[in-house]
C-alpha positions as CSV (number, residue, x, y, z in Angstrom):
1,M,-53.2,-45.4,-61.0
2,K,-50.6,-42.7,-61.7
3,N,-52.9,-40.1,-60.2
4,K,-53.4,-42.1,-57.0
5,F,-49.6,-42.7,-56.7
6,A,-48.9,-39.0,-57.3
7,K,-51.4,-37.9,-54.6
8,A,-50.0,-40.4,-52.1
9,A,-46.4,-39.2,-52.8
10,L,-47.5,-35.6,-52.5
11,T,-49.2,-36.3,-49.2
12,L,-46.1,-38.1,-47.9
13,V,-43.8,-35.2,-48.9
14,I,-46.1,-32.7,-47.2
15,A,-46.3,-34.8,-44.0
16,I,-42.5,-35.2,-43.8
17,G,-42.0,-31.5,-44.5
18,A,-44.5,-30.5,-41.8
19,T,-42.8,-32.8,-39.3
20,A,-39.4,-31.4,-40.2
21,F,-40.5,-27.8,-39.5
22,T,-42.7,-28.5,-36.4
23,P,-41.0,-26.8,-33.5
24,V,-39.8,-29.0,-30.6
25,D,-41.7,-28.2,-27.4
26,K,-39.7,-26.5,-24.7
27,E,-39.8,-28.3,-21.4
28,E,-39.1,-26.6,-18.1
29,K,-37.6,-28.8,-15.4
30,K,-37.8,-27.5,-11.9
31,V,-34.6,-27.9,-9.8
32,D,-35.0,-29.7,-6.5
33,V,-33.7,-27.0,-4.1
34,T,-33.6,-29.4,-1.1
35,T,-31.1,-31.9,-2.8
36,S,-29.2,-29.4,-5.0
37,K,-26.0,-27.9,-3.6
38,I,-23.9,-24.8,-4.2
39,T,-20.5,-24.6,-2.6
40,W,-18.3,-21.5,-2.6
41,K,-14.6,-20.8,-2.0
42,G,-13.0,-17.5,-1.5
43,Y,-9.3,-16.8,-1.4
44,K,-7.0,-14.4,0.5
45,V,-3.3,-14.0,0.7
46,T,-3.1,-16.1,3.9
47,G,-5.5,-18.9,2.9
48,S,-9.1,-19.4,2.0
49,H,-12.6,-20.0,3.3
50,E,-15.4,-22.2,1.9
51,G,-19.0,-22.8,2.5
52,V,-22.4,-23.4,1.1
53,I,-25.4,-21.4,-0.1
54,S,-28.9,-22.5,-1.0
55,L,-31.0,-22.2,-4.0
56,K,-34.4,-20.6,-3.4
57,E,-35.8,-21.7,-6.8
58,G,-34.5,-22.7,-10.2
59,S,-35.3,-24.4,-13.5
60,L,-33.6,-25.6,-16.7
61,I,-35.2,-25.4,-20.1
62,F,-34.8,-28.2,-22.6
63,E,-35.8,-28.6,-26.2
64,G,-35.9,-32.4,-26.6
65,D,-32.8,-33.5,-24.8
66,K,-30.8,-30.3,-25.4
67,L,-30.4,-27.6,-22.8
68,T,-31.5,-24.2,-24.1
69,G,-32.0,-22.0,-21.0
70,G,-32.7,-21.7,-17.3
71,E,-33.1,-19.3,-14.4
72,F,-32.0,-19.6,-10.8
73,V,-32.6,-17.6,-7.6
74,V,-30.1,-17.9,-4.8
75,D,-31.1,-17.3,-1.1
76,M,-28.2,-15.1,0.0
77,T,-29.4,-15.3,3.7
78,S,-28.3,-18.9,3.7
79,L,-24.7,-18.0,3.0
80,T,-22.7,-20.1,5.5
81,S,-19.0,-21.0,6.0
82,T,-18.1,-24.7,6.5
83,D,-14.4,-24.5,7.3
84,L,-14.8,-22.8,10.7
85,E,-16.8,-23.6,13.9
86,G,-18.2,-21.7,16.8
87,D,-17.6,-18.0,17.3
88,S,-15.2,-17.8,14.3
89,R,-17.8,-19.2,12.0
90,S,-20.5,-16.9,13.3
91,K,-18.2,-13.9,12.9
92,L,-17.3,-14.8,9.3
93,D,-20.9,-15.6,8.3
94,G,-22.1,-12.3,9.8
95,H,-19.4,-10.3,8.0
96,L,-20.1,-12.0,4.7
97,K,-23.8,-11.1,5.0
98,S,-23.0,-7.5,6.0
99,D,-22.8,-4.5,3.7
100,D,-19.0,-5.0,3.6
101,F,-19.7,-8.0,1.4
102,F,-23.1,-9.2,0.1
103,G,-25.5,-6.9,2.0
104,V,-28.1,-9.6,2.4
105,E,-30.5,-7.4,4.4
106,T,-30.9,-5.2,1.4
107,H,-30.2,-7.9,-1.2
108,P,-31.6,-11.2,0.1
109,T,-31.4,-12.9,-3.3
110,S,-29.1,-13.2,-6.3
111,K,-30.1,-14.3,-9.7
112,L,-28.7,-16.1,-12.8
113,I,-30.7,-16.0,-16.1
114,I,-29.2,-18.2,-18.8
115,T,-29.1,-16.2,-22.1
116,K,-27.1,-18.5,-24.4
117,V,-26.3,-22.2,-24.5
118,K,-23.9,-23.8,-27.0
119,A,-23.2,-27.6,-27.0
120,S,-19.5,-28.2,-26.5
121,G,-19.6,-32.0,-26.4
122,K,-21.8,-34.9,-25.4
123,N,-23.8,-33.7,-22.4
124,A,-21.6,-30.7,-22.2
125,Y,-22.4,-27.0,-22.7
126,K,-20.8,-23.6,-22.7
127,V,-23.4,-21.4,-20.9
128,T,-23.6,-17.7,-20.8
129,G,-25.9,-15.9,-18.4
130,D,-26.7,-12.6,-16.7
131,L,-25.7,-12.8,-13.0
132,T,-27.2,-10.3,-10.6
133,I,-25.5,-9.7,-7.2
134,K,-26.3,-6.7,-5.0
135,G,-28.5,-5.3,-7.7
136,K,-25.7,-5.3,-10.3
137,T,-25.9,-7.5,-13.4
138,H,-22.9,-8.7,-15.5
139,P,-22.5,-11.6,-17.9
140,V,-20.8,-14.8,-16.8
141,T,-19.7,-17.8,-19.0
142,F,-19.1,-21.3,-17.6
143,D,-19.2,-25.0,-18.5
144,L,-22.2,-27.1,-17.5
145,S,-22.6,-30.9,-17.8
146,V,-26.0,-32.6,-17.9
147,Y,-26.4,-36.3,-17.2
148,G,-30.0,-37.6,-16.8
149,N,-31.6,-35.5,-14.1
150,K,-28.4,-34.0,-12.8
151,A,-26.3,-31.0,-13.9
152,T,-22.9,-29.8,-12.6
153,G,-21.0,-26.7,-13.3
154,A,-18.2,-24.4,-11.9
155,L,-18.1,-20.6,-12.1
156,K,-15.4,-18.1,-11.3
157,I,-17.0,-14.8,-10.2
158,D,-15.2,-11.5,-9.9
159,R,-16.8,-9.9,-6.8
160,S,-15.4,-6.4,-7.7
161,K,-17.9,-6.2,-10.5
162,Y,-20.8,-6.4,-8.0
163,D,-19.5,-3.8,-5.6
164,V,-18.2,-6.3,-3.1
165,R,-15.2,-4.3,-2.1
166,Y,-14.0,-5.3,1.4
167,G,-10.3,-6.2,1.4
168,S,-10.1,-5.9,-2.4
169,G,-6.8,-4.9,-3.8
170,S,-8.8,-3.4,-6.7
171,F,-10.2,-0.7,-4.5
172,F,-7.7,-0.3,-1.6
173,D,-3.9,0.1,-1.4
174,N,-1.5,-1.3,1.1
175,L,-3.6,-4.2,2.3
176,G,-0.6,-6.5,2.4
177,D,-1.5,-9.9,3.8
178,K,-5.1,-8.7,4.6
179,T,-5.9,-8.7,0.8
180,I,-8.9,-10.8,-0.2
181,Y,-8.8,-11.8,-3.9
182,D,-11.5,-10.6,-6.1
183,E,-12.4,-13.9,-7.7
184,F,-14.2,-16.6,-5.8
185,D,-15.4,-20.0,-7.0
186,L,-18.9,-21.6,-7.1
187,V,-19.5,-25.3,-7.7
188,V,-23.1,-26.1,-8.5
189,D,-24.6,-29.6,-8.3
190,L,-28.3,-29.6,-9.5
191,N,-30.9,-32.3,-9.3
192,F,-34.1,-31.9,-11.3
């Protein structure tokens, strides 16, 4: 009887131990690029401009219900302003796509690869990733919230790190009220 009990207890301990050390499977959740949205806002001495840009593809990686990674490709050719209309809008959109800014003919996509995720609260994460714009890659850190099949985040990007120089006080002197600030905002609303 003692022998049977000991074998049963040992089997139970081994089963619990194996379960405790069994890795959780990673699950890749594809982002719905048709319903997800990225808005941008750029600032200058005399005001600001805002618009949208589309995701080409993207996914988030989860282990259980915890975010652990992800990767996104942005379609730079979709860069559009939403605060202007007509010729003014066409002119700004064309200038933003030109080599003065994002050079979309040569660099039609930008990319973000999440390299580190740290939980910062319930459904909240501090995310670090490698952002590539115009072929230049630099780390960015931002907050991301995940609720069900939605994720939202806000990033502040320093364009001067990516060789986006036009109107930048970091590269040119005496711009006065024509100065365009280096930092611009991205707000990301993802559905997956």
